[in-house]
KEKE-3310 file (N, C-alpha, C; in steps of 0.2 Angstrom, whole numbers, plus 5000, padded with zeros to 4 digits):
npx = (5522:5508:5503:5486:5472:5462:5447:5432:5429:5419:5401:5387:5370:5353:5350:5360:5362:5372:5381:5379:5383:5371:5363:5357:5362:5356:5358:5352:5350:5357:5349:5336:5329:5323:5314:5298:5286:5277:5283:5295:5290:5283:5295:5301:5291:5293:5306:5306:5298:5303:5317:5328:5326:5335:5347:5359:5367:5378:5396:5395:5383:5372:5358:5357:5350:5347:5348:5340:5334:5336:5324:5316:5323:5320:5306:5306:5312:5304:5292:5297:5299:5288:5288:5299:5307:5322:5337:5347:5359:5376:5389:5385:5375:5377:5368:5368:5359:5345:5350:5351:5349:5341:5330:5337:5348:5343:5337:5348:5355:5345:5345:5357:5358:5348:5355:5366:5360:5354:5366:5377:5392:5408:5414:5422:5417:5416:5414:5410:5398:5397:5385:5383:5381:5386:5392:5389:5384:5392:5394:5404:5415:5414:5423:5425:5425:5420:5414:5402:5396:5384:5384:5381:5392:5396:5399:5405:5417:5425:5438:5442:5443:5439:5431:5441:5451:5450:5453:5449:5438:5432:5417:5415:5404:5388:5377:5366:5365:5378:5385:5381:5385:5399:5401:5398:5407:5419:5417:5416:5429:5436:5431:5437:5449:5450:5441:5446:5450:5451:5445:5455:5467:5466:5466:5477:5481:5487:5477:5464:5465:5466:5454:5444:5447:5443:5429:5427:5430:5441:5455:5451:5447:5433:5425:5426:5417:5423:5418:5413:5397:5389:5381:5363:5353:5350:5353:5344:5333:5335:5338:5351:5355:5363:5365:5368:5383:5380:5369:5352:5336:5321:5310:5315:5316:5303:5297:5304:5299:5286:5287:5291:5280:5271:5279:5279:5290:5305:5317:5334:5347:5363:5381:5395:5386:5375:5360:5348:5335:5322:5311:5295:5289:5295:5302:5302:5318:5325:5315:5313:5324:5327:5316:5320:5331:5325:5320:5332:5342:5357:5360:5369:5386:5396:5394:5399:5399:5402:5416:5420:5422:5414:5413:5401:5403:5402:5386:5382:5391:5401:5415:5419:5426:5422:5407:5404:5398:5395:5407:5411:5402:5406:5418:5413:5406:5418:5425:5416:5415:5426:5439:5449:5458:5449:5452:5452:5443:5444:5435:5435:5429:5437:5453:5452:5446:5435:5427:5434:5445:5456:5471:5468:5469:5468:5466:5455:5455:5446:5451:5448:5432:5434:5446:5455:5464:5475:5480:5490:5488:5487:5481:5469:5474:5488:5502:5498:5502:5498:5487:5469:5457:5439:5431:5436:5436:5442:5442:5437:5444:5458:5454:5452:5466:5471:5461:5460:5469:5478)
npy = (5144:5140:5125:5118:5121:5107:5101:5095:5082:5078:5078:5086:5080:5077:5066:5063:5074:5090:5094:5112:5128:5133:5123:5109:5105:5103:5098:5099:5088:5089:5098:5091:5096:5112:5122:5124:5139:5134:5124:5130:5140:5130:5124:5134:5136:5125:5125:5137:5132:5120:5122:5136:5145:5150:5150:5143:5146:5135:5134:5125:5125:5120:5119:5123:5120:5128:5125:5115:5103:5086:5079:5089:5088:5076:5077:5087:5080:5070:5077:5085:5075:5074:5085:5089:5077:5067:5062:5050:5044:5040:5045:5062:5070:5081:5092:5101:5115:5120:5114:5110:5098:5094:5084:5071:5071:5073:5060:5052:5056:5051:5037:5034:5038:5027:5016:5018:5018:5005:4998:5001:5010:5010:5024:5040:5052:5064:5063:5066:5068:5076:5080:5086:5098:5109:5114:5126:5142:5140:5127:5120:5124:5117:5106:5088:5071:5063:5067:5068:5070:5074:5078:5087:5082:5070:5058:5059:5056:5065:5064:5068:5083:5100:5106:5110:5105:5090:5074:5069:5057:5050:5041:5027:5021:5029:5030:5032:5022:5014:5024:5026:5012:5013:5022:5018:5007:5013:5021:5011:5007:5017:5015:5004:5007:5012:5021:5033:5037:5047:5056:5065:5057:5047:5048:5048:5035:5020:5008:5015:5019:5007:5001:5010:5008:4995:4997:5004:5017:5031:5042:5059:5076:5086:5100:5114:5127:5141:5152:5163:5165:5180:5190:5195:5197:5185:5180:5170:5173:5170:5174:5179:5180:5183:5178:5188:5185:5171:5169:5167:5168:5161:5169:5178:5167:5163:5174:5175:5164:5167:5177:5170:5164:5174:5178:5165:5157:5145:5140:5138:5134:5138:5135:5145:5151:5157:5161:5154:5159:5156:5160:5157:5164:5179:5192:5209:5213:5224:5228:5216:5212:5224:5221:5208:5213:5221:5211:5208:5202:5200:5208:5212:5212:5220:5222:5226:5216:5204:5202:5197:5183:5173:5166:5157:5161:5166:5167:5155:5146:5135:5134:5147:5163:5175:5187:5186:5192:5206:5212:5209:5217:5230:5230:5228:5240:5249:5245:5248:5263:5267:5271:5263:5247:5233:5219:5202:5197:5188:5183:5177:5167:5160:5151:5140:5143:5139:5146:5149:5140:5144:5155:5172:5189:5197:5191:5191:5188:5181:5180:5182:5187:5202:5204:5205:5194:5199:5194:5195:5191:5176:5161:5158:5153:5156:5164:5179:5197:5207:5214:5220:5229:5225:5235:5246:5264:5268:5258:5257:5265:5260:5248:5251:5255:5242:5235:5240:5242:5255)
npz = (5028:5038:5045:5039:5049:5056:5046:5042:5033:5026:5019:5024:5025:5020:5027:5036:5046:5051:5064:5072:5077:5079:5078:5071:5053:5038:5021:5005:4991:4976:4963:4954:4944:4938:4952:4955:4957:4968:4974:4979:4988:4997:5002:5008:5018:5026:5030:5038:5048:5054:5055:5059:5050:5043:5028:5017:5003:4994:4987:4977:4972:4980:4991:5008:5025:5040:5059:5064:5076:5081:5081:5073:5061:5057:5054:5044:5034:5031:5027:5016:5006:5000:4993:4986:4980:4987:4982:4988:4985:4984:4973:4974:4962:4950:4939:4924:4922:4911:4898:4881:4877:4888:4892:4889:4896:4910:4910:4910:4922:4930:4929:4932:4946:4950:4948:4956:4968:4969:4969:4981:4981:4989:4990:4992:5003:4999:4986:4968:4954:4938:4926:4911:4897:4890:4901:4906:4915:4926:4929:4923:4929:4941:4951:4950:4951:4942:4925:4914:4897:4885:4869:4853:4846:4851:4864:4880:4894:4907:4918:4936:4941:4936:4921:4912:4917:4917:4912:4898:4888:4874:4870:4860:4857:4854:4864:4877:4886:4884:4890:4903:4908:4906:4915:4927:4928:4930:4941:4949:4948:4955:4968:4971:4974:4986:5000:5001:4988:4974:4959:4953:4958:4950:4937:4928:4928:4923:4924:4922:4909:4903:4906:4901:4888:4887:4887:4875:4876:4871:4872:4871:4867:4871:4864:4875:4884:4891:4895:4908:4917:4918:4930:4928:4913:4902:4883:4882:4889:4902:4919:4930:4945:4963:4979:4993:5000:5000:5007:5013:5019:5026:5023:5012:5002:5000:4996:4983:4978:4976:4968:4956:4954:4949:4937:4930:4932:4935:4947:4949:4960:4958:4955:4964:4972:4965:4958:4946:4936:4926:4916:4909:4899:4889:4899:4902:4905:4912:4922:4928:4934:4942:4951:4957:4964:4973:4982:4989:4982:4972:4956:4948:4941:4946:4959:4974:4986:4979:4977:4990:4999:5012:5027:5038:5051:5068:5077:5072:5067:5077:5077:5075:5079:5079:5072:5055:5046:5047:5048:5034:5026:5030:5023:5010:5009:5010:4997:4988:4989:4986:4974:4966:4961:4963:4974:4978:4993:5008:5021:5037:5050:5059:5058:5050:5038:5028:5019:5008:4998:4991:4988:4993:4991:5001:5017:5032:5047:5061:5077:5090:5099:5095:5088:5075:5063:5050:5034:5020:5004:5004:5013:5025:5037:5036:5043:5052:5047:5054:5067:5068:5076:5080:5085:5083:5079:5068:5060:5046:5039:5040:5034:5021:5016:5015:5008:4994:4981:4973)
capx = (5514:5507:5497:5480:5468:5457:5441:5427:5430:5412:5397:5381:5364:5346:5349:5365:5364:5379:5380:5384:5383:5365:5357:5359:5362:5355:5361:5348:5354:5358:5342:5335:5325:5321:5310:5292:5284:5274:5289:5299:5286:5282:5302:5302:5287:5296:5312:5304:5293:5307:5323:5328:5324:5342:5347:5364:5369:5385:5399:5393:5376:5368:5355:5357:5345:5350:5343:5335:5333:5337:5317:5313:5326:5317:5301:5308:5315:5298:5287:5301:5300:5281:5287:5305:5309:5329:5341:5352:5364:5382:5390:5381:5376:5375:5366:5368:5351:5343:5353:5346:5348:5338:5328:5342:5352:5339:5335:5355:5355:5340:5346:5364:5356:5344:5361:5370:5356:5354:5373:5380:5399:5411:5416:5424:5411:5414:5414:5404:5398:5393:5381:5383:5381:5392:5396:5386:5382:5398:5395:5410:5420:5415:5428:5421:5427:5418:5410:5397:5394:5382:5384:5380:5397:5398:5397:5411:5418:5430:5440:5446:5444:5435:5431:5448:5457:5448:5457:5442:5438:5426:5414:5414:5396:5385:5371:5366:5367:5385:5389:5379:5389:5406:5401:5398:5413:5424:5416:5419:5437:5437:5429:5442:5456:5449:5435:5448:5453:5447:5446:5461:5472:5465:5465:5483:5482:5486:5472:5460:5465:5464:5447:5440:5449:5439:5423:5427:5431:5447:5457:5449:5444:5428:5424:5424:5416:5426:5415:5410:5391:5388:5374:5360:5349:5353:5349:5337:5327:5336:5339:5355:5356:5366:5362:5373:5388:5377:5365:5346:5332:5315:5306:5316:5315:5296:5296:5306:5294:5279:5289:5292:5272:5270:5283:5279:5297:5307:5323:5340:5353:5370:5389:5397:5381:5371:5353:5346:5328:5319:5303:5291:5287:5298:5300:5307:5325:5327:5311:5313:5330:5324:5311:5324:5336:5320:5319:5339:5347:5362:5359:5375:5392:5400:5393:5405:5400:5404:5423:5421:5422:5413:5409:5395:5404:5398:5385:5381:5397:5404:5421:5421:5428:5417:5402:5408:5394:5394:5413:5410:5398:5411:5422:5409:5406:5426:5427:5410:5417:5434:5442:5455:5457:5446:5455:5447:5445:5441:5432:5434:5428:5443:5459:5450:5445:5431:5423:5439:5451:5461:5473:5465:5473:5468:5461:5453:5452:5443:5455:5442:5427:5435:5453:5456:5472:5477:5484:5489:5490:5488:5476:5467:5478:5494:5504:5497:5506:5495:5480:5465:5451:5434:5427:5441:5431:5446:5443:5436:5451:5462:5453:5453:5472:5472:5458:5460:5476:5478)
capy = (5142:5135:5119:5120:5117:5102:5102:5090:5080:5074:5083:5085:5078:5076:5059:5064:5082:5091:5100:5118:5133:5135:5118:5105:5109:5099:5100:5096:5084:5093:5097:5087:5100:5119:5121:5128:5143:5130:5120:5135:5142:5125:5123:5139:5136:5119:5127:5141:5128:5115:5125:5143:5149:5153:5146:5145:5142:5133:5137:5119:5127:5116:5123:5120:5125:5128:5127:5110:5098:5080:5077:5091:5087:5070:5078:5090:5076:5067:5082:5087:5070:5074:5091:5087:5071:5068:5056:5048:5040:5043:5052:5068:5071:5088:5092:5106:5118:5123:5112:5110:5091:5093:5078:5066:5072:5070:5053:5049:5057:5047:5031:5033:5036:5022:5011:5018:5017:4998:4994:5007:5009:5013:5030:5045:5054:5071:5061:5069:5068:5081:5078:5093:5097:5114:5117:5133:5144:5140:5121:5118:5125:5113:5100:5082:5065:5060:5072:5065:5075:5072:5085:5085:5079:5064:5056:5060:5056:5067:5061:5072:5089:5105:5104:5111:5100:5083:5070:5067:5051:5049:5035:5025:5019:5035:5028:5033:5014:5012:5029:5023:5006:5014:5026:5013:5004:5019:5022:5005:5006:5022:5013:4999:5011:5013:5025:5040:5038:5053:5056:5067:5053:5040:5051:5047:5029:5016:5006:5020:5019:5000:5000:5014:5006:4990:5000:5008:5025:5034:5049:5065:5082:5089:5108:5117:5134:5142:5159:5163:5168:5187:5192:5199:5193:5181:5180:5165:5176:5168:5179:5175:5183:5179:5179:5190:5181:5165:5169:5168:5167:5157:5174:5178:5162:5163:5180:5174:5159:5172:5182:5165:5163:5180:5177:5160:5155:5140:5142:5133:5135:5136:5136:5152:5155:5160:5158:5155:5159:5154:5162:5153:5169:5183:5198:5215:5212:5228:5227:5210:5212:5227:5218:5204:5217:5223:5206:5208:5198:5204:5207:5215:5210:5225:5224:5225:5210:5198:5202:5195:5176:5175:5159:5158:5165:5165:5159:5149:5140:5134:5136:5155:5168:5182:5188:5188:5196:5213:5214:5209:5223:5235:5229:5229:5248:5251:5243:5252:5269:5268:5271:5258:5241:5229:5213:5197:5197:5182:5185:5170:5167:5156:5150:5135:5146:5136:5149:5150:5135:5146:5161:5178:5195:5199:5187:5194:5181:5181:5178:5182:5192:5209:5205:5201:5194:5201:5190:5197:5185:5170:5158:5160:5149:5158:5169:5186:5203:5213:5214:5225:5228:5226:5240:5253:5268:5269:5252:5258:5268:5254:5242:5255:5254:5235:5232:5243:5244:5262)
capz = (5027:5043:5044:5040:5054:5054:5044:5042:5026:5024:5017:5028:5020:5024:5032:5041:5047:5054:5071:5070:5083:5079:5079:5065:5047:5033:5014:5001:4986:4969:4961:4947:4938:4943:4956:4953:4963:4973:4978:4982:4995:5002:5005:5013:5024:5030:5034:5045:5053:5057:5057:5061:5044:5039:5022:5015:4995:4994:4982:4972:4971:4984:4997:5016:5030:5048:5065:5066:5082:5078:5079:5069:5055:5052:5052:5038:5028:5029:5023:5010:5002:4995:4990:4982:4983:4988:4980:4993:4982:4984:4975:4972:4955:4948:4932:4920:4920:4905:4893:4876:4877:4894:4894:4888:4903:4915:4911:4911:4929:4934:4929:4936:4953:4952:4948:4963:4976:4969:4970:4984:4982:4996:4988:4996:5005:4995:4978:4965:4947:4935:4920:4908:4890:4889:4907:4907:4923:4931:4931:4920:4934:4946:4951:4949:4950:4935:4922:4909:4893:4879:4865:4845:4842:4854:4871:4883:4900:4909:4925:4938:4940:4932:4914:4908:4920:4917:4907:4893:4884:4870:4869:4853:4856:4855:4867:4885:4890:4884:4893:4909:4909:4907:4922:4932:4928:4932:4948:4953:4948:4959:4974:4973:4976:4995:5001:5000:4982:4971:4952:4951:4958:4946:4930:4925:4931:4917:4925:4920:4902:4901:4908:4896:4881:4886:4886:4869:4876:4870:4875:4866:4871:4868:4865:4881:4883:4897:4897:4915:4916:4922:4932:4924:4909:4896:4878:4882:4893:4909:4924:4935:4952:4968:4986:4997:5004:4998:5013:5011:5024:5022:5020:5005:4998:4999:4991:4977:4975:4975:4962:4951:4952:4944:4931:4927:4932:4939:4950:4950:4963:4953:4959:4966:4976:4962:4958:4939:4935:4920:4916:4903:4895:4891:4903:4902:4909:4918:4927:4931:4939:4949:4956:4961:4968:4979:4986:4992:4978:4969:4951:4943:4942:4949:4967:4979:4989:4975:4979:4997:5002:5019:5030:5041:5057:5076:5082:5068:5067:5084:5078:5073:5085:5078:5067:5049:5039:5048:5045:5027:5024:5031:5018:5004:5009:5008:4991:4985:4991:4985:4967:4964:4959:4968:4975:4981:5001:5012:5028:5039:5057:5062:5054:5046:5031:5025:5014:5001:4999:4988:4991:4994:4990:5008:5023:5038:5052:5068:5083:5095:5096:5094:5086:5067:5060:5044:5030:5014:4998:5007:5016:5032:5042:5036:5049:5050:5048:5059:5070:5069:5082:5076:5088:5082:5075:5062:5055:5039:5036:5040:5029:5014:5015:5013:5002:4988:4978:4968)
cpx = (5513:5502:5490:5476:5463:5451:5437:5426:5424:5407:5390:5375:5358:5346:5353:5366:5371:5377:5383:5382:5376:5361:5360:5357:5360:5355:5355:5352:5354:5351:5342:5332:5324:5315:5304:5291:5281:5279:5292:5296:5284:5289:5302:5298:5291:5302:5311:5301:5298:5314:5323:5326:5329:5344:5355:5364:5376:5389:5398:5386:5372:5364:5355:5353:5347:5345:5339:5338:5334:5329:5315:5317:5323:5311:5301:5309:5308:5293:5291:5300:5293:5282:5293:5309:5318:5332:5346:5358:5371:5387:5384:5380:5372:5374:5366:5360:5350:5348:5348:5344:5344:5336:5332:5345:5349:5339:5342:5356:5350:5342:5353:5363:5353:5350:5365:5366:5355:5360:5378:5388:5402:5417:5417:5418:5409:5415:5409:5404:5394:5391:5381:5383:5387:5396:5395:5385:5386:5398:5401:5416:5419:5420:5423:5425:5425:5413:5408:5395:5390:5380:5382:5385:5400:5397:5404:5411:5425:5431:5444:5447:5439:5436:5437:5452:5457:5452:5450:5444:5432:5423:5412:5406:5391:5378:5372:5367:5373:5389:5388:5384:5396:5406:5402:5403:5419:5422:5418:5426:5439:5437:5434:5447:5456:5444:5439:5451:5447:5449:5452:5466:5471:5467:5471:5485:5481:5480:5466:5459:5464:5457:5442:5441:5444:5431:5421:5427:5440:5449:5455:5447:5439:5428:5422:5424:5419:5422:5411:5403:5391:5382:5370:5356:5352:5349:5344:5333:5328:5338:5344:5356:5360:5363:5369:5376:5384:5372:5357:5341:5325:5311:5308:5314:5308:5295:5298:5302:5288:5281:5288:5284:5270:5273:5283:5286:5299:5314:5328:5345:5360:5376:5390:5391:5377:5365:5350:5338:5326:5312:5301:5290:5293:5296:5305:5314:5326:5323:5311:5319:5329:5320:5314:5329:5332:5321:5327:5343:5352:5361:5364:5382:5397:5399:5399:5406:5403:5411:5425:5419:5419:5410:5404:5396:5399:5390:5384:5385:5401:5411:5424:5421:5423:5411:5405:5405:5394:5401:5414:5406:5401:5415:5420:5408:5412:5426:5422:5413:5424:5435:5447:5453:5455:5450:5451:5449:5441:5441:5431:5434:5433:5449:5458:5450:5441:5428:5428:5445:5458:5465:5468:5470:5473:5463:5460:5450:5452:5449:5452:5437:5427:5441:5452:5463:5471:5482:5483:5491:5491:5481:5474:5472:5486:5496:5503:5502:5504:5489:5476:5460:5445:5430:5431:5436:5435:5446:5441:5441:5455:5461:5455:5460:5474:5467:5459:5467:5475:5483)
cpy = (5138:5130:5120:5116:5111:5104:5096:5088:5076:5079:5081:5083:5078:5071:5060:5071:5083:5096:5105:5122:5134:5129:5112:5108:5103:5102:5095:5093:5089:5092:5094:5091:5107:5119:5127:5133:5139:5127:5125:5138:5137:5124:5128:5139:5131:5121:5132:5136:5124:5117:5132:5148:5151:5147:5148:5141:5140:5135:5129:5120:5122:5121:5120:5124:5123:5128:5122:5107:5091:5076:5081:5090:5081:5071:5082:5086:5073:5072:5084:5082:5071:5081:5091:5082:5070:5062:5056:5044:5044:5041:5056:5068:5077:5088:5099:5110:5120:5121:5111:5102:5089:5086:5072:5066:5071:5064:5050:5050:5052:5039:5029:5034:5031:5017:5011:5017:5009:4995:5000:5005:5013:5019:5036:5048:5061:5069:5064:5068:5074:5079:5085:5092:5102:5116:5124:5135:5142:5132:5118:5119:5122:5107:5094:5077:5062:5065:5067:5072:5072:5079:5083:5081:5073:5063:5055:5058:5060:5065:5065:5079:5095:5103:5105:5107:5093:5080:5067:5061:5051:5043:5033:5024:5025:5033:5030:5027:5013:5017:5027:5018:5009:5019:5022:5009:5008:5021:5017:5004:5012:5019:5009:5001:5012:5020:5032:5042:5043:5052:5058:5062:5048:5043:5049:5040:5024:5011:5008:5019:5012:4998:5004:5011:5000:4992:5004:5016:5026:5040:5055:5070:5085:5097:5111:5125:5136:5150:5158:5167:5174:5188:5197:5195:5191:5182:5175:5167:5174:5175:5176:5181:5180:5182:5182:5186:5173:5164:5171:5167:5165:5163:5176:5173:5161:5169:5179:5168:5162:5175:5176:5164:5167:5180:5170:5157:5149:5142:5137:5136:5134:5138:5144:5155:5159:5157:5159:5154:5160:5155:5159:5158:5176:5190:5203:5215:5217:5229:5221:5210:5217:5224:5213:5206:5219:5218:5204:5204:5203:5203:5210:5213:5214:5225:5221:5218:5203:5196:5199:5187:5176:5168:5161:5162:5164:5169:5155:5143:5140:5136:5142:5159:5174:5182:5190:5193:5204:5216:5214:5214:5229:5235:5231:5237:5251:5251:5247:5260:5272:5267:5267:5252:5236:5222:5208:5198:5191:5184:5179:5170:5164:5154:5143:5137:5142:5139:5149:5146:5138:5153:5167:5184:5198:5194:5191:5189:5183:5178:5177:5186:5199:5209:5202:5201:5196:5198:5192:5192:5179:5166:5160:5159:5151:5163:5176:5192:5207:5211:5219:5224:5230:5234:5247:5258:5270:5263:5254:5261:5262:5249:5245:5255:5246:5233:5234:5245:5251:5260)
cpz = (5033:5041:5045:5045:5051:5052:5042:5035:5024:5024:5022:5023:5024:5029:5037:5043:5051:5060:5070:5077:5083:5078:5072:5059:5043:5025:5010:4994:4980:4967:4954:4941:4943:4947:4956:4959:4969:4977:4981:4990:5000:5006:5010:5019:5029:5033:5040:5050:5057:5060:5059:5056:5041:5034:5019:5007:4995:4987:4976:4969:4974:4989:5003:5020:5036:5053:5066:5072:5077:5076:5074:5062:5052:5050:5045:5033:5025:5024:5016:5005:4997:4991:4983:4984:4982:4986:4986:4991:4983:4977:4973:4965:4954:4941:4930:4919:4913:4898:4888:4875:4885:4896:4894:4895:4910:4916:4912:4918:4933:4934:4933:4944:4955:4953:4955:4969:4975:4971:4974:4983:4988:4993:4993:4998:5001:4986:4975:4957:4945:4928:4916:4901:4887:4894:4909:4914:4928:4932:4927:4926:4940:4946:4952:4948:4943:4932:4916:4904:4887:4875:4857:4843:4847:4862:4875:4891:4902:4918:4928:4938:4937:4925:4910:4910:4920:4911:4903:4889:4880:4868:4862:4852:4858:4857:4874:4889:4890:4890:4901:4912:4911:4913:4927:4934:4931:4939:4953:4954:4954:4967:4977:4975:4983:4994:5000:4993:4978:4963:4950:4952:4953:4939:4925:4926:4924:4918:4923:4912:4900:4901:4903:4890:4881:4884:4880:4870:4875:4871:4870:4870:4867:4867:4872:4881:4890:4899:4903:4913:4921:4924:4928:4920:4903:4890:4877:4886:4902:4914:4929:4939:4956:4974:4990:5001:5004:5005:5011:5018:5021:5019:5013:5001:4995:4995:4985:4974:4973:4968:4956:4949:4946:4937:4928:4927:4937:4941:4950:4955:4958:4958:4960:4969:4971:4961:4950:4940:4928:4918:4909:4898:4895:4895:4901:4907:4915:4923:4932:4936:4944:4954:4961:4966:4974:4984:4990:4988:4974:4962:4947:4945:4946:4956:4970:4983:4985:4975:4985:4998:5009:5021:5034:5048:5062:5075:5078:5067:5072:5084:5077:5079:5084:5073:5062:5044:5041:5045:5037:5024:5025:5025:5012:5004:5007:5000:4987:4984:4988:4977:4964:4962:4964:4968:4979:4989:5003:5020:5031:5048:5062:5056:5049:5038:5027:5019:5007:5003:4996:4991:4990:4994:4997:5012:5029:5042:5058:5073:5090:5093:5093:5090:5080:5065:5052:5040:5023:5009:5001:5008:5023:5037:5042:5042:5047:5050:5052:5061:5069:5075:5079:5078:5086:5077:5069:5058:5048:5035:5035:5035:5022:5012:5013:5009:4996:4985:4972:4962)
residu = (MET:SER:GLN:ARG:PRO:GLY:ARG:ARG:TRP:ALA:CYS:PRO:SER:LEU:ALA:VAL:PRO:MET:ALA:THR:GLY:ASP:GLY:LEU:LEU:VAL:ARG:LEU:ALA:PRO:TRP:ARG:GLU:GLY:ALA:SER:SER:ALA:GLN:LEU:VAL:ARG:LEU:ALA:GLU:LEU:ILE:GLU:ARG:TYR:GLY:ASN:GLY:ASP:ILE:ASP:LEU:THR:GLN:ARG:GLY:ASN:LEU:GLN:ALA:ARG:GLY:PHE:SER:THR:ALA:SER:ALA:LYS:ARG:PHE:ALA:ALA:GLU:LEU:SER:HIS:VAL:MET:PRO:GLN:ALA:GLU:ALA:LEU:PRO:ALA:VAL:THR:LEU:GLU:PRO:ASN:ALA:GLN:GLY:GLY:ALA:LEU:LEU:VAL:ALA:LEU:ARG:ASP:ARG:LEU:VAL:GLU:ARG:LEU:SER:ALA:VAL:PRO:LEU:PRO:LEU:SER:PRO:LYS:CYS:SER:VAL:VAL:ILE:GLU:GLU:GLN:GLY:ARG:TYR:GLY:VAL:GLY:GLY:LEU:SER:ALA:ASP:LEU:ARG:LEU:ARG:ILE:THR:SER:ASP:GLY:TYR:TRP:LEU:GLY:VAL:GLY:GLY:ARG:ALA:ARG:GLU:ALA:ARG:TRP:PHE:ARG:SER:ALA:GLU:GLN:HIS:PRO:ASP:SER:LEU:LEU:ASP:THR:SER:MET:ALA:LEU:LEU:THR:LEU:LEU:ALA:GLU:GLY:GLY:SER:GLY:GLN:ARG:GLY:ARG:GLU:LEU:LYS:HIS:ALA:GLU:ALA:LEU:THR:THR:LEU:LEU:ALA:GLN:GLN:GLY:ALA:THR:PRO:ALA:LEU:PRO:ALA:ILE:ASP:GLY:GLN:PRO:SER:GLU:LEU:GLY:SER:GLY:VAL:ASP:GLY:SER:LEU:LEU:VAL:ALA:ALA:PRO:TYR:GLY:ALA:LEU:ASP:ALA:ALA:THR:LEU:ARG:ALA:VAL:GLY:GLU:TRP:CYS:ALA:MET:ALA:GLU:ALA:THR:LEU:TRP:PRO:LEU:PRO:GLN:ARG:ARG:LEU:LEU:LEU:LEU:PRO:GLN:GLN:PRO:LEU:PRO:PRO:SER:ARG:ALA:LEU:ALA:GLU:LEU:GLY:ALA:LEU:GLY:LEU:ILE:THR:HIS:HIS:ASP:ASP:ALA:ARG:LEU:ALA:ILE:SER:VAL:CYS:ARG:GLY:ALA:PRO:GLY:CYS:ALA:ALA:ALA:HIS:MET:GLN:THR:ARG:PRO:LEU:ALA:ASN:THR:VAL:ALA:GLU:VAL:ILE:ALA:SER:SER:GLY:GLY:ARG:ILE:ARG:PRO:VAL:HIS:VAL:SER:GLY:CYS:ALA:LYS:GLY:CYS:ALA:ARG:PRO:ASN:ASP:ALA:ALA:LEU:CYS:LEU:VAL:GLY:GLU:ASP:GLU:SER:SER:ILE:ALA:VAL:VAL:PRO:ASN:GLY:LEU:ALA:HIS:ASP:ALA:PRO:VAL:GLN:GLN:LEU:THR:LEU:ASN:ASN:ARG:ASN:LEU:ALA:ALA:ALA:LEU:ARG:GLU:LEU:VAL:VAL:GLN:ARG)
# end
């Protein structure tokens, strides 16, 4: 395996945009609650006015907008503060949507953000906190430095990793104030280890066990629901859809907002580039999903595009050597028309492989604007076994042999 090319180990934000090939990129903070129709429509208007109208959904369920200048990013941030106030505290705090104890979890989130804003800690730029009840809608699969859970059977802290990987502790004091105090003590301990220390490095340290024992928290394991959420309608009336390759534009976001007005629904971005819509009144699921599908969203789990991880590609990413989404569409067409077992595919504009940090059954990596490196069962920066040419009229046939196992 070759050495992975350098990546930017920091996250863009509204206050600190990131330079890309199509201007500045801003990332909104994790949402405190579902967005209303009016908020979505206004957000789409601002993104179109001050950026280039392109929107990405991230793997962690955040929304980022593209194509800003330094001046327009500042104007966007100023106007957005009146529509969807943004928490600038570090770390980012992700909240599980639609939890039964929603009001309690939102209050915990708000108070934690207030404390972190009042007493900033020198934490890693990618440090994150998840506040959850069951870890539904993919939230349990998010890696986090600190996880906080409030359930019917206790108050819990998890350190380092996804819900199933974290080291869990149960708080003896069943009160939000106690959980909040313990959280701040733990994050302070994390910060004292240096700005690069993460929860995964701390979770087996004796200092962690000692600290949490002093706070009245002892090792224990909560019930963990590992069931993934499939696209479609839920028993609670929710609708789960996906954006193709995590890509939206302002026009689509506005159309979804207008649909939410008709359906009296709110929207949450979710991990794995999903969107959760929560209608206030029950809707016929088949009709609702058909309407959302007509807006360009993916509504069923067998859509071939879900098997493909795709980065932004050229020209939006300055590091990319090729446009990635046309190639991804070709791969999706090949998958959809082929009868065999579908394997995960990673289409990357360069060897950094930002869209997928884990192995894929097949990586297609841009080497220049017309040449693709083929890496089976590996990462984008691994040594390729062959090259393909983008303008080859037999490209679909070559991809069919690579993508589908019979």
